[in-house]
C-alpha positions as CSV (number, residue, x, y, z in Angstrom):
1,A,163.6,110.4,79.8
2,H,165.4,113.6,80.5
3,I,166.4,114.2,84.1
4,A,164.5,117.5,83.9
5,A,161.2,115.6,83.0
6,L,161.3,113.5,86.1
7,S,159.5,114.3,89.3
8,Q,161.5,115.5,92.4
9,P,161.1,111.9,94.1
10,E,162.2,110.2,90.8
11,R,165.3,112.6,90.5
12,N,166.2,111.7,94.0
13,C,165.9,108.0,93.1
14,F,167.9,108.6,90.1
15,R,170.7,110.3,92.0
16,N,170.8,107.6,94.7
17,G,170.8,104.9,91.9
18,M,173.8,106.6,90.1
19,S,175.6,107.2,93.2
20,K,175.6,103.4,93.9
21,L,176.3,102.6,90.2
22,L,179.4,104.9,90.3
23,K,180.8,103.3,93.3
24,V,180.2,99.8,92.1
25,A,181.6,100.8,88.6
26,N,184.8,102.1,90.3
27,K,185.6,98.6,91.4
28,G,186.3,97.7,87.8
29,L,184.1,94.5,87.9
30,P,181.0,93.7,85.8
31,L,178.0,95.5,87.5
32,Q,176.0,92.4,87.8
33,V,178.6,91.3,90.4
34,S,177.4,93.8,92.9
35,Y,173.6,93.6,92.2
36,D,171.3,90.8,92.5
37,E,169.6,89.4,89.4
38,K,166.3,91.3,89.8
39,Q,168.3,94.6,90.2
40,C,170.7,94.1,87.2
41,H,170.1,92.1,84.1
42,E,169.9,92.1,80.3
43,T,166.8,93.7,79.1
44,H,167.2,93.8,75.3
45,A,169.4,92.4,72.6
46,F,169.8,93.5,69.0
47,T,172.2,92.8,66.1
48,Y,174.3,95.5,64.5
49,A,177.1,95.2,62.1
50,G,176.9,91.4,62.3
51,E,177.3,91.5,66.2
52,Q,174.9,91.0,68.9
53,H,174.7,93.9,71.5
54,L,173.1,93.7,74.9
55,V,171.1,96.4,76.7
56,W,171.3,96.1,80.5
57,R,169.0,97.5,83.2
58,I,169.6,98.4,86.8
59,R,166.6,98.8,88.9
60,T,166.8,101.2,91.8
61,N,163.4,101.4,93.6
62,D,160.9,102.4,90.9
63,M,163.5,103.9,88.5
64,R,165.2,102.1,85.8
65,I,168.7,102.9,84.4
66,L,169.6,101.5,81.0
67,F,173.2,101.0,80.1
68,Y,175.6,99.3,77.6
69,Y,179.0,97.7,78.2
70,G,181.3,99.4,75.7
71,S,184.9,98.7,74.9
72,D,187.6,99.1,77.6
73,K,185.2,98.8,80.5
74,T,183.3,101.8,79.3
75,I,179.7,101.9,80.7
76,L,177.4,103.9,78.4
77,I,174.5,105.3,80.3
78,I,171.7,105.2,77.8
79,D,168.3,106.4,79.6
80,T,166.6,106.5,82.9
81,F,162.9,106.3,83.5
82,P,160.3,105.3,86.0
83,K,159.0,101.7,85.8
84,H,155.5,101.7,84.3
85,A,155.7,98.2,82.7
86,K,157.5,95.0,83.1
87,R,159.3,95.2,79.7
88,L,160.7,98.0,77.6
89,T,158.5,99.7,75.1
90,N,159.3,99.7,71.5
91,A,160.2,103.4,71.8
92,Q,162.7,102.6,74.6
93,K,164.3,99.7,72.7
94,S,164.6,101.9,69.6
95,Y,166.2,104.8,71.6
96,A,168.7,102.4,73.2
97,E,169.6,100.9,69.9
98,A,170.1,104.3,68.3
99,T,172.2,105.5,71.2
100,I,174.5,102.4,71.1
101,K,174.9,102.7,67.4
102,R,176.1,106.3,67.8
103,Y,178.5,105.1,70.4
104,L,179.7,102.3,68.2
105,N,180.1,104.7,65.2
106,G,182.3,107.0,67.4
107,K,179.6,109.5,67.9
108,P,178.6,109.4,71.6
109,Y,176.7,112.2,73.1
110,I,175.1,113.2,76.6
111,I,171.8,114.8,77.0
112,I,170.8,115.8,80.5
């Protein structure tokens, strides 16, 4: 979801979640070290170019932040959305995969 499409409480939740994520990422350790298993875990895996790639999810209140561990400790923020279901939808999985493939092909982009 684009941030502009979020409600004001969802935007506030996203900002708080991103603030914590940036503080944790600044430590240089894997994010799951600073979050418990329910807050940060793998949520989707797919194969591309013969390698398995993992999509991770951080839960911050009722918001979800999807990310991918890239090379050289790069963290690619994929998407954020309110939690409506326990699992990712097929559309969310497809979007995450397409975003990661663009990153792997050297074509990262940011949409706010």
